[in-house]
Structure formats: structure tokens, C-alpha cells
C-alpha positions as semicolon CSV with decimal commas, in nm:
position;residue;x (nm);y (nm);z (nm)
1;X;0,004;0,013;0,009
2;X;0,148;0,360;-0,116
3;X;-0,003;0,719;-0,009
4;X;0,123;0,993;-0,199
5;X;0,070;1,334;-0,180
6;X;0,010;1,527;-0,527
7;X;-0,068;1,928;-0,643
8;X;-0,358;1,971;-0,678
9;X;-0,289;2,017;-1,097
10;X;-0,146;1,670;-1,132
11;X;-0,432;1,520;-0,957
12;X;-0,660;1,691;-1,197
13;X;-0,480;1,615;-1,508
14;X;-0,465;1,246;-1,355
15;X;-0,858;1,224;-1,234
16;X;-0,893;1,323;-1,629
17;X;-0,662;1,078;-1,800
18;X;-0,819;0,853;-1,515
19;X;-1,210;0,931;-1,683
20;X;-1,125;0,948;-2,059
21;X;-0,974;0,637;-2,068
22;X;-1,233;0,426;-1,794
23;X;-0,873;0,370;-1,569
24;X;-0,851;0,420;-1,257
25;X;-0,562;0,686;-1,075
26;X;-0,392;0,398;-0,910
27;X;-0,339;0,214;-1,280
28;X;-0,195;0,544;-1,408
29;X;0,062;0,610;-1,118
30;X;0,149;0,232;-1,150
31;X;0,229;0,263;-1,456
32;X;0,471;0,619;-1,400
33;X;0,681;0,457;-1,085
34;X;0,715;0,138;-1,335
35;X;0,815;0,283;-1,600
36;X;1,053;0,553;-1,419
37;X;1,216;0,278;-1,110
38;X;1,441;0,081;-1,336
39;X;1,575;0,388;-1,495
40;X;1,649;0,555;-1,077
41;X;1,793;0,207;-1,008
42;X;2,064;0,179;-1,307
43;X;2,110;0,583;-1,164
44;X;2,172;0,496;-0,829
45;X;2,372;0,155;-0,888
46;X;2,624;0,381;-1,127
47;X;2,598;0,686;-0,908
48;X;2,762;0,410;-0,618
49;X;2,989;0,204;-0,887
50;X;3,142;0,616;-0,936
51;X;3,200;0,664;-0,595
52;X;3,333;0,359;-0,490
53;X;3,606;0,503;-0,745
54;X;3,493;0,224;-1,077
55;X;3,607;0,352;-1,415
56;X;3,478;0,549;-1,672
57;X;3,483;0,396;-2,052
58;X;3,497;0,586;-2,323
59;X;3,208;0,492;-2,600
60;X;3,528;0,426;-2,873
61;X;3,601;0,157;-2,564
62;X;3,232;0,075;-2,520
63;X;3,203;-0,012;-2,942
64;X;3,526;-0,172;-2,944
65;X;3,426;-0,421;-2,655
66;X;3,103;-0,477;-2,833
67;X;3,263;-0,535;-3,144
68;X;3,073;-0,204;-3,302
């Protein structure tokens, strides 16, 4: 279970979208979270690796390693 507070403008947009499409606001909130969760996890993991002294790779190195 999760409860979130939204600005009135966002709440209104979400309500209108739900009404127009016959879906629930919960459906769209879940979709939005799932859409961005993986990206956020990747960002935090990358920041952690870099903070711990992870190596930077150039685009040229990556292409070479992948055979592109």
C-alpha cells in the first residue's frame, strides 16, 4: 500500500486521464512508477560505483568491446 500527495494540478490531470480512458488513477500511478523505477535504480547504482572508484569508459572503448 502506498499513499502519495500530488499537487492539485497533477491530481486534476490524473483524474481527467482516468475518466477519459476508463482506467483508475491507481493504474496510471503504478504505470508511471514502473516506467521510471528501473532508470532510477540504474542511476543510483552507477553513482555508487563511481563514488567507490569505478572506472569510466569512453564510447570508443565500449564500441570496441562490443564489436560495433
